[in-house]
PDBQT receptor file of N, H, CA, C and O in Angstrom, charges set to zero:
ATOM      1  N   UNK A   1       0.826  -1.176   0.000  1.00  0.00    +0.000 N 
ATOM      2  CA  UNK A   1       0.000   0.000   0.000  1.00  0.00    +0.000 C 
ATOM      3  C   UNK A   1       0.882   1.256   0.000  1.00  0.00    +0.000 C 
ATOM      4  O   UNK A   1       0.657   2.168  -0.795  1.00  0.00    +0.000 OA
ATOM      5  N   UNK A   2       1.879   1.305   0.882  1.00  0.00    +0.000 N 
ATOM      6  H   UNK A   2       2.062   0.564   1.528  1.00  0.00    +0.000 HD
ATOM      7  CA  UNK A   2       2.756   2.482   0.950  1.00  0.00    +0.000 C 
ATOM      8  C   UNK A   2       3.498   2.665  -0.369  1.00  0.00    +0.000 C 
ATOM      9  O   UNK A   2       3.629   3.785  -0.862  1.00  0.00    +0.000 OA
ATOM     10  N   UNK A   3       3.982   1.565  -0.940  1.00  0.00    +0.000 N 
ATOM     11  H   UNK A   3       3.875   0.655  -0.539  1.00  0.00    +0.000 HD
ATOM     12  CA  UNK A   3       4.700   1.655  -2.215  1.00  0.00    +0.000 C 
ATOM     13  C   UNK A   3       3.794   2.210  -3.296  1.00  0.00    +0.000 C 
ATOM     14  O   UNK A   3       4.199   3.095  -4.050  1.00  0.00    +0.000 OA
ATOM     15  N   UNK A   4       2.569   1.701  -3.382  1.00  0.00    +0.000 N 
ATOM     16  H   UNK A   4       2.240   0.982  -2.770  1.00  0.00    +0.000 HD
ATOM     17  CA  UNK A   4       1.643   2.139  -4.423  1.00  0.00    +0.000 C 
ATOM     18  C   UNK A   4       1.257   3.602  -4.276  1.00  0.00    +0.000 C 
ATOM     19  O   UNK A   4       0.972   4.275  -5.267  1.00  0.00    +0.000 OA
ATOM     20  N   UNK A   5       1.246   4.089  -3.061  1.00  0.00    +0.000 N 
ATOM     21  H   UNK A   5       1.477   3.542  -2.256  1.00  0.00    +0.000 HD
ATOM     22  CA  UNK A   5       0.864   5.492  -2.801  1.00  0.00    +0.000 C 
ATOM     23  C   UNK A   5       2.071   6.409  -2.626  1.00  0.00    +0.000 C 
ATOM     24  O   UNK A   5       1.921   7.586  -2.298  1.00  0.00    +0.000 OA
ATOM     25  N   UNK A   6       3.262   5.867  -2.845  1.00  0.00    +0.000 N 
ATOM     26  H   UNK A   6       3.384   4.911  -3.111  1.00  0.00    +0.000 HD
ATOM     27  CA  UNK A   6       4.521   6.609  -2.737  1.00  0.00    +0.000 C 
ATOM     28  C   UNK A   6       4.687   7.255  -1.357  1.00  0.00    +0.000 C 
ATOM     29  O   UNK A   6       5.059   8.423  -1.239  1.00  0.00    +0.000 OA
ATOM     30  N   UNK A   7       4.403   6.465  -0.323  1.00  0.00    +0.000 N 
ATOM     31  H   UNK A   7       4.102   5.517  -0.418  1.00  0.00    +0.000 HD
ATOM     32  CA  UNK A   7       4.559   6.914   1.058  1.00  0.00    +0.000 C 
ATOM     33  C   UNK A   7       5.795   6.268   1.669  1.00  0.00    +0.000 C 
ATOM     34  O   UNK A   7       6.229   5.207   1.219  1.00  0.00    +0.000 OA
ATOM     35  N   UNK A   8       6.355   6.892   2.677  1.00  0.00    +0.000 N 
ATOM     36  H   UNK A   8       6.003   7.753   3.042  1.00  0.00    +0.000 HD
ATOM     37  CA  UNK A   8       7.468   6.322   3.416  1.00  0.00    +0.000 C 
ATOM     38  C   UNK A   8       6.941   5.417   4.529  1.00  0.00    +0.000 C 
ATOM     39  O   UNK A   8       5.761   5.470   4.876  1.00  0.00    +0.000 OA
ATOM     40  N   UNK A   9       7.820   4.592   5.080  1.00  0.00    +0.000 N 
ATOM     41  H   UNK A   9       8.778   4.549   4.797  1.00  0.00    +0.000 HD
ATOM     42  CA  UNK A   9       7.459   3.685   6.173  1.00  0.00    +0.000 C 
ATOM     43  C   UNK A   9       8.111   4.134   7.470  1.00  0.00    +0.000 C 
ATOM     44  O   UNK A   9       9.283   4.511   7.480  1.00  0.00    +0.000 OA
ATOM     45  N   UNK A  10       7.368   4.096   8.552  1.00  0.00    +0.000 N 
ATOM     46  H   UNK A  10       6.417   3.790   8.544  1.00  0.00    +0.000 HD
ATOM     47  CA  UNK A  10       7.885   4.334   9.902  1.00  0.00    +0.000 C 
ATOM     48  C   UNK A  10       7.369   3.183  10.752  1.00  0.00    +0.000 C 
ATOM     49  O   UNK A  10       6.208   3.175  11.162  1.00  0.00    +0.000 OA
ATOM     50  N   UNK A  11       8.231   2.219  11.013  1.00  0.00    +0.000 N 
ATOM     51  H   UNK A  11       9.174   2.225  10.680  1.00  0.00    +0.000 HD
ATOM     52  CA  UNK A  11       7.826   0.991  11.681  1.00  0.00    +0.000 C 
ATOM     53  C   UNK A  11       8.317   0.956  13.121  1.00  0.00    +0.000 C 
ATOM     54  O   UNK A  11       9.361   1.518  13.452  1.00  0.00    +0.000 OA
ATOM     55  N   UNK A  12       7.560   0.300  13.952  1.00  0.00    +0.000 N 
ATOM     56  H   UNK A  12       6.712  -0.156  13.683  1.00  0.00    +0.000 HD
ATOM     57  CA  UNK A  12       7.930   0.074  15.347  1.00  0.00    +0.000 C 
ATOM     58  C   UNK A  12       7.956  -1.433  15.551  1.00  0.00    +0.000 C 
ATOM     59  O   UNK A  12       6.930  -2.104  15.434  1.00  0.00    +0.000 OA
ATOM     60  N   UNK A  13       9.135  -1.958  15.855  1.00  0.00    +0.000 N 
ATOM     61  H   UNK A  13       9.968  -1.413  15.950  1.00  0.00    +0.000 HD
ATOM     62  CA  UNK A  13       9.360  -3.391  15.877  1.00  0.00    +0.000 C 
ATOM     63  C   UNK A  13       9.639  -3.840  17.308  1.00  0.00    +0.000 C 
ATOM     64  O   UNK A  13      10.483  -3.261  17.992  1.00  0.00    +0.000 OA
ATOM     65  N   UNK A  14       8.935  -4.863  17.754  1.00  0.00    +0.000 N 
ATOM     66  H   UNK A  14       8.250  -5.334  17.198  1.00  0.00    +0.000 HD
ATOM     67  CA  UNK A  14       9.182  -5.421  19.082  1.00  0.00    +0.000 C 
ATOM     68  C   UNK A  14      10.271  -6.477  19.000  1.00  0.00    +0.000 C 
ATOM     69  O   UNK A  14      10.236  -7.344  18.127  1.00  0.00    +0.000 OA
ATOM     70  N   UNK A  15      11.223  -6.409  19.892  1.00  0.00    +0.000 N 
ATOM     71  H   UNK A  15      11.251  -5.705  20.601  1.00  0.00    +0.000 HD
ATOM     72  CA  UNK A  15      12.290  -7.390  19.998  1.00  0.00    +0.000 C 
ATOM     73  C   UNK A  15      12.291  -7.956  21.404  1.00  0.00    +0.000 C 
ATOM     74  O   UNK A  15      11.771  -7.343  22.336  1.00  0.00    +0.000 OA
ATOM     75  N   UNK A  16      12.868  -9.108  21.543  1.00  0.00    +0.000 N 
ATOM     76  H   UNK A  16      13.291  -9.606  20.786  1.00  0.00    +0.000 HD
ATOM     77  CA  UNK A  16      13.068  -9.693  22.870  1.00  0.00    +0.000 C 
ATOM     78  C   UNK A  16      14.558  -9.627  23.176  1.00  0.00    +0.000 C 
ATOM     79  O   UNK A  16      15.332  -9.074  22.395  1.00  0.00    +0.000 OA
ATOM     80  N   UNK A  17      14.951 -10.178  24.285  1.00  0.00    +0.000 N 
ATOM     81  H   UNK A  17      14.322 -10.627  24.919  1.00  0.00    +0.000 HD
ATOM     82  CA  UNK A  17      16.366 -10.228  24.635  1.00  0.00    +0.000 C 
ATOM     83  C   UNK A  17      17.036 -11.486  24.082  1.00  0.00    +0.000 C 
ATOM     84  O   UNK A  17      18.195 -11.760  24.393  1.00  0.00    +0.000 OA
ATOM     85  N   UNK A  18      16.326 -12.233  23.281  1.00  0.00    +0.000 N 
ATOM     86  H   UNK A  18      15.384 -12.010  23.028  1.00  0.00    +0.000 HD
ATOM     87  CA  UNK A  18      16.846 -13.466  22.692  1.00  0.00    +0.000 C 
ATOM     88  C   UNK A  18      17.813 -13.121  21.547  1.00  0.00    +0.000 C 
ATOM     89  O   UNK A  18      17.396 -12.518  20.558  1.00  0.00    +0.000 OA
ATOM     90  N   UNK A  19      19.084 -13.489  21.662  1.00  0.00    +0.000 N 
ATOM     91  H   UNK A  19      19.424 -13.979  22.466  1.00  0.00    +0.000 HD
ATOM     92  CA  UNK A  19      20.069 -13.139  20.631  1.00  0.00    +0.000 C 
ATOM     93  C   UNK A  19      19.749 -13.673  19.242  1.00  0.00    +0.000 C 
ATOM     94  O   UNK A  19      20.204 -13.113  18.245  1.00  0.00    +0.000 OA
ATOM     95  N   UNK A  20      18.973 -14.745  19.165  1.00  0.00    +0.000 N 
ATOM     96  H   UNK A  20      18.603 -15.200  19.975  1.00  0.00    +0.000 HD
ATOM     97  CA  UNK A  20      18.667 -15.321  17.856  1.00  0.00    +0.000 C 
ATOM     98  C   UNK A  20      17.533 -14.587  17.128  1.00  0.00    +0.000 C 
ATOM     99  O   UNK A  20      17.279 -14.872  15.958  1.00  0.00    +0.000 OA
ATOM    100  N   UNK A  21      16.853 -13.659  17.788  1.00  0.00    +0.000 N 
ATOM    101  H   UNK A  21      17.060 -13.428  18.739  1.00  0.00    +0.000 HD
ATOM    102  CA  UNK A  21      15.802 -12.888  17.125  1.00  0.00    +0.000 C 
ATOM    103  C   UNK A  21      16.413 -12.041  16.018  1.00  0.00    +0.000 C 
ATOM    104  O   UNK A  21      17.447 -11.401  16.210  1.00  0.00    +0.000 OA
ATOM    105  N   UNK A  22      15.781 -12.044  14.888  1.00  0.00    +0.000 N 
ATOM    106  H   UNK A  22      14.942 -12.565  14.732  1.00  0.00    +0.000 HD
ATOM    107  CA  UNK A  22      16.275 -11.308  13.730  1.00  0.00    +0.000 C 
ATOM    108  C   UNK A  22      15.150 -10.486  13.096  1.00  0.00    +0.000 C 
ATOM    109  O   UNK A  22      15.055 -10.384  11.873  1.00  0.00    +0.000 OA
ATOM    110  N   UNK A  23      14.312  -9.911  13.935  1.00  0.00    +0.000 N 
ATOM    111  H   UNK A  23      14.389  -9.994  14.928  1.00  0.00    +0.000 HD
ATOM    112  CA  UNK A  23      13.130  -9.213  13.446  1.00  0.00    +0.000 C 
ATOM    113  C   UNK A  23      13.490  -8.065  12.515  1.00  0.00    +0.000 C 
ATOM    114  O   UNK A  23      12.886  -7.924  11.452  1.00  0.00    +0.000 OA
ATOM    115  N   UNK A  24      14.452  -7.249  12.891  1.00  0.00    +0.000 N 
ATOM    116  H   UNK A  24      14.943  -7.363  13.754  1.00  0.00    +0.000 HD
ATOM    117  CA  UNK A  24      14.819  -6.106  12.056  1.00  0.00    +0.000 C 
ATOM    118  C   UNK A  24      15.374  -6.569  10.710  1.00  0.00    +0.000 C 
ATOM    119  O   UNK A  24      15.094  -5.955   9.680  1.00  0.00    +0.000 OA
ATOM    120  N   UNK A  25      16.147  -7.634  10.711  1.00  0.00    +0.000 N 
ATOM    121  H   UNK A  25      16.374  -8.134  11.548  1.00  0.00    +0.000 HD
ATOM    122  CA  UNK A  25      16.651  -8.183   9.450  1.00  0.00    +0.000 C 
ATOM    123  C   UNK A  25      15.508  -8.696   8.579  1.00  0.00    +0.000 C 
ATOM    124  O   UNK A  25      15.543  -8.548   7.357  1.00  0.00    +0.000 OA
ATOM    125  N   UNK A  26      14.501  -9.295   9.201  1.00  0.00    +0.000 N 
ATOM    126  H   UNK A  26      14.473  -9.414  10.193  1.00  0.00    +0.000 HD
ATOM    127  CA  UNK A  26      13.347  -9.787   8.453  1.00  0.00    +0.000 C 
ATOM    128  C   UNK A  26      12.555  -8.629   7.850  1.00  0.00    +0.000 C 
ATOM    129  O   UNK A  26      12.059  -8.727   6.727  1.00  0.00    +0.000 OA
ATOM    130  N   UNK A  27      12.439  -7.540   8.592  1.00  0.00    +0.000 N 
ATOM    131  H   UNK A  27      12.841  -7.460   9.504  1.00  0.00    +0.000 HD
ATOM    132  CA  UNK A  27      11.746  -6.353   8.074  1.00  0.00    +0.000 C 
ATOM    133  C   UNK A  27      12.498  -5.804   6.857  1.00  0.00    +0.000 C 
ATOM    134  O   UNK A  27      11.890  -5.498   5.832  1.00  0.00    +0.000 OA
ATOM    135  N   UNK A  28      13.824  -5.681   6.979  1.00  0.00    +0.000 N 
ATOM    136  H   UNK A  28      14.318  -5.929   7.812  1.00  0.00    +0.000 HD
ATOM    137  CA  UNK A  28      14.633  -5.161   5.872  1.00  0.00    +0.000 C 
ATOM    138  C   UNK A  28      14.513  -6.049   4.634  1.00  0.00    +0.000 C 
ATOM    139  O   UNK A  28      14.403  -5.546   3.516  1.00  0.00    +0.000 OA
ATOM    140  N   UNK A  29      14.532  -7.352   4.828  1.00  0.00    +0.000 N 
ATOM    141  H   UNK A  29      14.621  -7.761   5.737  1.00  0.00    +0.000 HD
ATOM    142  CA  UNK A  29      14.411  -8.282   3.708  1.00  0.00    +0.000 C 
ATOM    143  C   UNK A  29      13.042  -8.145   3.033  1.00  0.00    +0.000 C 
ATOM    144  O   UNK A  29      12.951  -8.193   1.806  1.00  0.00    +0.000 OA
ATOM    145  N   UNK A  30      11.991  -7.977   3.817  1.00  0.00    +0.000 N 
ATOM    146  H   UNK A  30      12.065  -7.938   4.813  1.00  0.00    +0.000 HD
ATOM    147  CA  UNK A  30      10.645  -7.826   3.256  1.00  0.00    +0.000 C 
ATOM    148  C   UNK A  30      10.528  -6.530   2.458  1.00  0.00    +0.000 C 
ATOM    149  O   UNK A  30       9.910  -6.504   1.394  1.00  0.00    +0.000 OA
ATOM    150  N   UNK A  31      11.122  -5.459   2.976  1.00  0.00    +0.000 N 
ATOM    151  H   UNK A  31      11.624  -5.480   3.841  1.00  0.00    +0.000 HD
ATOM    152  CA  UNK A  31      11.091  -4.164   2.275  1.00  0.00    +0.000 C 
ATOM    153  C   UNK A  31      11.759  -4.315   0.910  1.00  0.00    +0.000 C 
ATOM    154  O   UNK A  31      11.231  -3.840  -0.095  1.00  0.00    +0.000 OA
ATOM    155  N   UNK A  32      12.905  -4.968   0.872  1.00  0.00    +0.000 N 
ATOM    156  H   UNK A  32      13.334  -5.354   1.688  1.00  0.00    +0.000 HD
ATOM    157  CA  UNK A  32      13.612  -5.166  -0.395  1.00  0.00    +0.000 C 
ATOM    158  C   UNK A  32      12.843  -6.109  -1.316  1.00  0.00    +0.000 C 
ATOM    159  O   UNK A  32      12.732  -5.853  -2.515  1.00  0.00    +0.000 OA
ATOM    160  N   UNK A  33      12.319  -7.184  -0.765  1.00  0.00    +0.000 N 
ATOM    161  H   UNK A  33      12.410  -7.392   0.209  1.00  0.00    +0.000 HD
ATOM    162  CA  UNK A  33      11.590  -8.185  -1.557  1.00  0.00    +0.000 C 
ATOM    163  C   UNK A  33      10.364  -7.578  -2.236  1.00  0.00    +0.000 C 
ATOM    164  O   UNK A  33      10.018  -7.943  -3.359  1.00  0.00    +0.000 OA
ATOM    165  N   UNK A  34       9.713  -6.650  -1.540  1.00  0.00    +0.000 N 
ATOM    166  H   UNK A  34       9.994  -6.354  -0.627  1.00  0.00    +0.000 HD
ATOM    167  CA  UNK A  34       8.513  -6.009  -2.087  1.00  0.00    +0.000 C 
ATOM    168  C   UNK A  34       8.836  -4.873  -3.061  1.00  0.00    +0.000 C 
ATOM    169  O   UNK A  34       7.934  -4.290  -3.662  1.00  0.00    +0.000 OA
ATOM    170  N   UNK A  35      10.127  -4.562  -3.212  1.00  0.00    +0.000 N 
ATOM    171  H   UNK A  35      10.859  -5.035  -2.723  1.00  0.00    +0.000 HD
ATOM    172  CA  UNK A  35      10.513  -3.526  -4.155  1.00  0.00    +0.000 C 
ATOM    173  C   UNK A  35      10.241  -2.117  -3.665  1.00  0.00    +0.000 C 
ATOM    174  O   UNK A  35      10.077  -1.197  -4.466  1.00  0.00    +0.000 OA
ATOM    175  N   UNK A  36      10.192  -1.944  -2.347  1.00  0.00    +0.000 N 
ATOM    176  H   UNK A  36      10.325  -2.691  -1.696  1.00  0.00    +0.000 HD
ATOM    177  CA  UNK A  36       9.926  -0.624  -1.783  1.00  0.00    +0.000 C 
ATOM    178  C   UNK A  36      11.163   0.251  -1.949  1.00  0.00    +0.000 C 
ATOM    179  O   UNK A  36      12.262  -0.155  -1.572  1.00  0.00    +0.000 OA
ATOM    180  N   UNK A  37      10.996   1.446  -2.509  1.00  0.00    +0.000 N 
ATOM    181  H   UNK A  37      10.103   1.776  -2.816  1.00  0.00    +0.000 HD
ATOM    182  CA  UNK A  37      12.138   2.330  -2.756  1.00  0.00    +0.000 C 
ATOM    183  C   UNK A  37      12.060   3.632  -1.959  1.00  0.00    +0.000 C 
ATOM    184  O   UNK A  37      12.953   4.473  -2.066  1.00  0.00    +0.000 OA
ATOM    185  N   UNK A  38      11.014   3.805  -1.170  1.00  0.00    +0.000 N 
ATOM    186  H   UNK A  38      10.289   3.122  -1.083  1.00  0.00    +0.000 HD
ATOM    187  CA  UNK A  38      10.892   5.003  -0.340  1.00  0.00    +0.000 C 
ATOM    188  C   UNK A  38      11.748   4.897   0.909  1.00  0.00    +0.000 C 
ATOM    189  O   UNK A  38      12.491   3.931   1.086  1.00  0.00    +0.000 OA
ATOM    190  N   UNK A  39      11.639   5.886   1.761  1.00  0.00    +0.000 N 
ATOM    191  H   UNK A  39      11.035   6.670   1.617  1.00  0.00    +0.000 HD
ATOM    192  CA  UNK A  39      12.373   5.867   3.028  1.00  0.00    +0.000 C 
ATOM    193  C   UNK A  39      11.704   4.888   3.984  1.00  0.00    +0.000 C 
ATOM    194  O   UNK A  39      10.482   4.739   3.992  1.00  0.00    +0.000 OA
ATOM    195  N   UNK A  40      12.523   4.229   4.782  1.00  0.00    +0.000 N 
ATOM    196  H   UNK A  40      13.516   4.350   4.776  1.00  0.00    +0.000 HD
ATOM    197  CA  UNK A  40      12.011   3.275   5.758  1.00  0.00    +0.000 C 
ATOM    198  C   UNK A  40      12.794   3.426   7.051  1.00  0.00    +0.000 C 
ATOM    199  O   UNK A  40      14.013   3.254   7.065  1.00  0.00    +0.000 OA
ATOM    200  N   UNK A  41      12.108   3.745   8.125  1.00  0.00    +0.000 N 
ATOM    201  H   UNK A  41      11.118   3.885   8.113  1.00  0.00    +0.000 HD
ATOM    202  CA  UNK A  41      12.756   3.805   9.432  1.00  0.00    +0.000 C 
ATOM    203  C   UNK A  41      12.084   2.777  10.334  1.00  0.00    +0.000 C 
ATOM    204  O   UNK A  41      10.900   2.473  10.187  1.00  0.00    +0.000 OA
ATOM    205  N   UNK A  42      12.867   2.253  11.266  1.00  0.00    +0.000 N 
ATOM    206  H   UNK A  42      13.829   2.500  11.385  1.00  0.00    +0.000 HD
ATOM    207  CA  UNK A  42      12.334   1.249  12.185  1.00  0.00    +0.000 C 
ATOM    208  C   UNK A  42      12.885   1.515  13.578  1.00  0.00    +0.000 C 
ATOM    209  O   UNK A  42      14.095   1.477  13.797  1.00  0.00    +0.000 OA
ATOM    210  N   UNK A  43      12.001   1.781  14.500  1.00  0.00    +0.000 N 
ATOM    211  H   UNK A  43      11.017   1.812  14.323  1.00  0.00    +0.000 HD
ATOM    212  CA  UNK A  43      12.385   1.939  15.903  1.00  0.00    +0.000 C 
ATOM    213  C   UNK A  43      12.152   0.598  16.586  1.00  0.00    +0.000 C 
ATOM    214  O   UNK A  43      11.147  -0.069  16.344  1.00  0.00    +0.000 OA
ATOM    215  N   UNK A  44      13.071   0.223  17.420  1.00  0.00    +0.000 N 
ATOM    216  H   UNK A  44      13.888   0.765  17.617  1.00  0.00    +0.000 HD
ATOM    217  CA  UNK A  44      12.969  -1.076  18.088  1.00  0.00    +0.000 C 
ATOM    218  C   UNK A  44      12.571  -0.883  19.539  1.00  0.00    +0.000 C 
ATOM    219  O   UNK A  44      13.187  -0.113  20.276  1.00  0.00    +0.000 OA
ATOM    220  N   UNK A  45      11.540  -1.591  19.927  1.00  0.00    +0.000 N 
ATOM    221  H   UNK A  45      11.040  -2.216  19.328  1.00  0.00    +0.000 HD
ATOM    222  CA  UNK A  45      11.108  -1.607  21.320  1.00  0.00    +0.000 C 
ATOM    223  C   UNK A  45      11.511  -2.958  21.891  1.00  0.00    +0.000 C 
ATOM    224  O   UNK A  45      11.028  -3.994  21.435  1.00  0.00    +0.000 OA
ATOM    225  N   UNK A  46      12.374  -2.953  22.865  1.00  0.00    +0.000 N 
ATOM    226  H   UNK A  46      12.766  -2.111  23.235  1.00  0.00    +0.000 HD
ATOM    227  CA  UNK A  46      12.846  -4.203  23.457  1.00  0.00    +0.000 C 
ATOM    228  C   UNK A  46      11.851  -4.702  24.493  1.00  0.00    +0.000 C 
ATOM    229  O   UNK A  46      11.368  -3.939  25.329  1.00  0.00    +0.000 OA
ATOM    230  N   UNK A  47      11.558  -5.971  24.426  1.00  0.00    +0.000 N 
ATOM    231  H   UNK A  47      11.951  -6.591  23.747  1.00  0.00    +0.000 HD
ATOM    232  CA  UNK A  47      10.695  -6.620  25.394  1.00  0.00    +0.000 C 
ATOM    233  C   UNK A  47      11.558  -6.996  26.589  1.00  0.00    +0.000 C 
ATOM    234  O   UNK A  47      12.405  -7.883  26.486  1.00  0.00    +0.000 OA
ATOM    235  N   UNK A  48      11.356  -6.341  27.707  1.00  0.00    +0.000 N 
ATOM    236  H   UNK A  48      10.668  -5.620  27.791  1.00  0.00    +0.000 HD
ATOM    237  CA  UNK A  48      12.192  -6.580  28.878  1.00  0.00    +0.000 C 
ATOM    238  C   UNK A  48      11.586  -7.564  29.866  1.00  0.00    +0.000 C 
ATOM    239  O   UNK A  48      12.094  -7.721  30.977  1.00  0.00    +0.000 OA
ATOM    240  N   UNK A  49      10.511  -8.223  29.474  1.00  0.00    +0.000 N 
ATOM    241  H   UNK A  49      10.099  -8.095  28.572  1.00  0.00    +0.000 HD
ATOM    242  CA  UNK A  49       9.913  -9.224  30.345  1.00  0.00    +0.000 C 
ATOM    243  C   UNK A  49      10.933 -10.340  30.549  1.00  0.00    +0.000 C 
ATOM    244  O   UNK A  49      11.479 -10.882  29.588  1.00  0.00    +0.000 OA
ATOM    245  N   UNK A  50      11.175 -10.664  31.774  1.00  0.00    +0.000 N 
ATOM    246  H   UNK A  50      10.731 -10.224  32.555  1.00  0.00    +0.000 HD
ATOM    247  CA  UNK A  50      12.132 -11.706  32.102  1.00  0.00    +0.000 C 
ATOM    248  C   UNK A  50      13.541 -11.198  32.308  1.00  0.00    +0.000 C 
ATOM    249  O   UNK A  50      14.434 -11.967  32.664  1.00  0.00    +0.000 OA
ATOM    250  N   UNK A  51      13.754  -9.910  32.088  1.00  0.00    +0.000 N 
ATOM    251  H   UNK A  51      13.029  -9.285  31.798  1.00  0.00    +0.000 HD
ATOM    252  CA  UNK A  51      15.098  -9.346  32.315  1.00  0.00    +0.000 C 
ATOM    253  C   UNK A  51      15.379  -9.335  33.815  1.00  0.00    +0.000 C 
ATOM    254  O   UNK A  51      14.483  -9.112  34.629  1.00  0.00    +0.000 OA
ATOM    255  N   UNK A  52      16.596  -9.571  34.150  1.00  0.00    +0.000 N 
ATOM    256  H   UNK A  52      17.324  -9.752  33.489  1.00  0.00    +0.000 HD
ATOM    257  CA  UNK A  52      16.958  -9.561  35.571  1.00  0.00    +0.000 C 
ATOM    258  C   UNK A  52      17.566  -8.219  35.949  1.00  0.00    +0.000 C 
ATOM    259  O   UNK A  52      18.211  -7.555  35.138  1.00  0.00    +0.000 OA
ATOM    260  N   UNK A  53      17.348  -7.845  37.186  1.00  0.00    +0.000 N 
ATOM    261  H   UNK A  53      16.825  -8.385  37.845  1.00  0.00    +0.000 HD
ATOM    262  CA  UNK A  53      17.936  -6.593  37.676  1.00  0.00    +0.000 C 
ATOM    263  C   UNK A  53      19.352  -6.863  38.135  1.00  0.00    +0.000 C 
ATOM    264  O   UNK A  53      19.655  -7.915  38.699  1.00  0.00    +0.000 OA
ATOM    265  N   UNK A  54      20.223  -5.879  37.880  1.00  0.00    +0.000 N 
ATOM    266  H   UNK A  54      19.977  -5.025  37.422  1.00  0.00    +0.000 HD
ATOM    267  CA  UNK A  54      21.629  -6.049  38.201  1.00  0.00    +0.000 C 
ATOM    268  C   UNK A  54      22.033  -5.669  39.555  1.00  0.00    +0.000 C 
ATOM    269  O   UNK A  54      23.208  -5.784  39.903  1.00  0.00    +0.000 OA
TER     270      UNK A  54
């Protein structure tokens, strides 16, 4: 939809503390796969559930 309307993307992505999570990489791959050529920003919100206090 954004590509067809020539709009930019502003995404908010949830991440966990799991090192194997690759959500941002998956978002970037999808943007490229769909042929999106506009601006794309992604803010990451870390899921701190289960984090231990130091």
